Structures are given as C-alpha cells and as structure tokens.
N, C-alpha and C positions, 0 to 999 in steps of 0.2 A: 589259309582258305580265301578264295576269291569272293569279294563282296558282290551282292546282287546289283546288277547294272540298272538302276532306276531310270536313268536317262534314256537308255535304249528301250526300256519297257514303256515309258510314256510316249516316246516317238512312235512306237508300234501300236499304240492303243487305238489308232484310227482303224486298223484292220479289225480289232475287236468290236469297235462301234459298228462297222459294216455288217459283221456277222450277227450281232445282236439285233440290228434293224431288220435284217432278212428273216431271222428266226421269228421275231415278233410279228412280222407281216404275215408269215405263213400260218402262225397260230391264230391270230385274230381274224383272218379272212378279209373279204372285201367289204369295206365300209359302205353303208347305204349312200346313194347319190343324193345330190341336192334336190329337195322337194320329194323325197321318197314317201311312199304311203305309210300310214300308221301301222299297218300289218307288217311291213318290211322292217320298220324301226323297232317294233316290239320283238319281232322274231330274232333280229340280230343282237340288239343290246340286252334284252331281257332273257331271250332263249339261250343265247351263247354267253351268258354273263361270266361264267367261270373262266373260259378261255380268253375273254377280253381282259379280265383282271390279271390273268397270268401274263398276257402279252404286255400289259401296262407296266408290270414290274420289269420285264425284259427290256422294254423301251427305256425305262429309267436308267438301266445299266448302259444302254446304248448311248444315251445323251451324256452320261458321266464319262464314258470312254472318249466321246467326241470332244468334250471339254478338256480332258487330259491331253489329247492330241493337239488341240489348238494351243494349249499352254506350252507344250513342248516345241511346237512350231514357232511360237513367239520367242521362246528362249534361244532357239537356233538363230533367229533373225537378230536378236540383241547381241549374241556372241559374235555375229558377223558384222556388227556395226550398223545395222539397219533398225534402229530403235523406233523410227516412225512407222515403218511397216509392221513391226512387232506390236505396237500400240493399236494399230488398225485391226490386226488379227485378234487381239484380246477383246476389243470392243465388239467386233463382229460375232465372235463366239459367245459373248455374254448375251447379246440380243438374240442370237439363234437359239441358245439354250433356253432362254426365257420363253420364247414362242413355242418351242417343242415341248417343254414341260407343261405349258398351259394347254396345249392340244391333248397331251396324254391325260391331263387332269380332267378335261371335258369328257373325253371318251370313257374314262374310268367311272366318272360320276354318273354318266348316262347308264352305264351297265350296272352300277351298284344300286341305284335307287330311282332315278328320274324316269327311265323308259317304262318301268313297270308301275309307276305311280298313277297313271291315267291322265297325266297332263301332257297330252300328245303334241299340242301346239308348241309348248316350251321345249319338249324333246326335239321336235323338228327344227326349231330355231337353233338349238345348240349343235345339232348335227351339221347344219349349214355353216355355222360359225367355225366348226372344226375344219371344214374344207377351205374356208377363207383364210384361216390361220396358216394352213399349209402353203397357200400361195404367198402370203406375206413373209413367211419364213425364207423364201427364196432370195429376198433382198439381202439379209445378213449372210446367207450362205454364199451368195455371189461375192460379197465383200470379203469374206474369209478366203475364198479362192483367189480373188484379186490380190489381197495382201500377201498371201503365200507365194503366188506365182511371180509377182513383180519383185517382192523382197528377195526371194531365193535367186532370181535371175540377176538382180542388181548386185547381189553378194557374190556372184560367180559360181553359185552352187548348182543352179539349173542351167541346162543347155538351152540354145535358142529353140530347139524342137519342143522341149518340155515346157518352155515359157509359152510358146504358141498354143500348145495343147491346153494349158491352163487358161489362157485368154479365151479360147474357144469354149471351154466349159463354163467360164463366167458368162459369156454371151448367151449360151443356152439357158442358163438359169435366169438371166435378166429377161429373156424372151418369155420365160414361163410366168413372169409377173404380169403379163398382159393377157393372160388366158381368162377373160371374163365373158366369153360367149355364153349364150343361154344353154346351148347343148352342142354335142359333137366333139370333134378332136380338140378344139381350142376352148372348151368349157372349163370351169373351175374344177370339175371332177372328170375332165376329159383325159384322153390318153397321154397328151403331152405333159400336163401338170401332174398326173397321177403316176406315170411311169418314166417318160423320157427324162424330164428334169431331175427327179430323184436318183435315177440310175447313173446319170452323168455325175451328179454331185458325189454319190457314194464311190464311184469309180475313181474320181480324183482323190478323195480322202484315202482310199485303200492304197493307191499307187504311191502317193506322196509319203504316206506313213511307212510303207515298206521301204521306200527309198531312204528316208531319214534313219530308220532303224538299222538298215544295212550300212549306211554311211557312218553311223555312230559306232558300229562294231568294228569297221575297218579303221576308223580314226583311233579308237581306243587301243587297238592292237599294234599300232605303229611304235609307241614307246617300248612295248614288250619286245618287238623284233629288234629295235635299236639296242636294247639292253643285251639281247642274246648275241648280237654281232660284236658289241663292245667286249663282252666276256670272252 
C-alpha cells in the first residue's frame, strides 16, 4: 500500500489556507470601519455573534494551514541548500501567525462579550486595533513572499517570470503598510489595505502552494518511472 504523502499535503496546504480565509470572510461579513458608531459596533459584534465566532474558528484553521505551508516552503528551501532564506521564511511565518491569531482573538472577544457589555469606548478601541494589526501583518507577509520568491529563484526552482511576480507581490504588500490616511482608498480600512493587498498575498500563497505540490508529485514519481524502465 502506498503511504500518505505528507510532504505534498503540507506543500498544498497554502491552497487550503486561502479557501479557509475566503470562507471565513464571507461568513463574518464586513467588519466595522475605524471610528464606527456605537450602533454599528453593537449590531455587528453582538447582533452577529454566532457567525463571527464560527468565522473565528475557520480563521484559526486558515492560519494553521498557512503555517504548514510556510514550514513546507522552508523545508524545500533547505533541501535546495538555501538555509538562510528558509530561516527567513520561518521567522516571517511565525510573526505573521502571531499577528493573525491576535487579530482573530480580538474579534472573537468583541463578539463573545465586550461589544454587548456596554463599554462602547473600549469596544471601539479594540475594533480600531484590529484594523491596525491587519496593516502591521503586511510586514511579515511581505517578508514571507520575499523569502520564498528569492529563495526558490536562487535555487533554480522559480523562473525569472515567477520571481518577478513574487517581487511585485512583495512590493504591493509593502505599499500597503503605508495606508495610514484618515479615509478613502489609502486609509487603514480603505480598499487597498482591505482588498488589494490581501488578495495579492492570498494569490501568491495559492499559486506557490499549488506549484510546490505539483512539483513534489512529479519529483516523487521519477523513481517509480525509473524502476519501471529498469524492470
């Protein structure tokens, strides 16, 4: 019996992370913007408590899958002799996972008890902090993309086109860290930080995860083909 290919499963977990992130976003709905009114905060966090808590669990699985993908990426880089880039990917994923888990914790706590407690100033501050954490998480996310793109390219696994796409994605995320306008497209909760940067990051994770999983499958099948020809 063929054993389960854990390596391929971990390399493909980035796709699972993207699916979980999208599903959680659909379930939770649009988070109140910075400085939202008391009525909006209570309506979202307290009125939609159940679906926010469900989304929090799904987001937890999304982060776990993302960390598995980052670990698999680091393993590929080490096997290719790029230990420095592998260490960078590990450090970036650890920081990214910590920030994402903290943001999930804040939103879940707001929905579980704080928003309905009557302490509206505290709830508003935590909601704003959640948006700030989303911006700050773009730093380690950009570092993860940088480590993966540069490391795979230097190892000869990525083509020049794939490397250029990775650098572009990294620059998009780094640009997102400057979105501190009071309102509009370039605000903390604006379109760029809320949609453009996350979509680019998730697209990179999904494409690289699929590429590594497919490459793992092709590589593992080579000894089998050689054995067949030898026989």
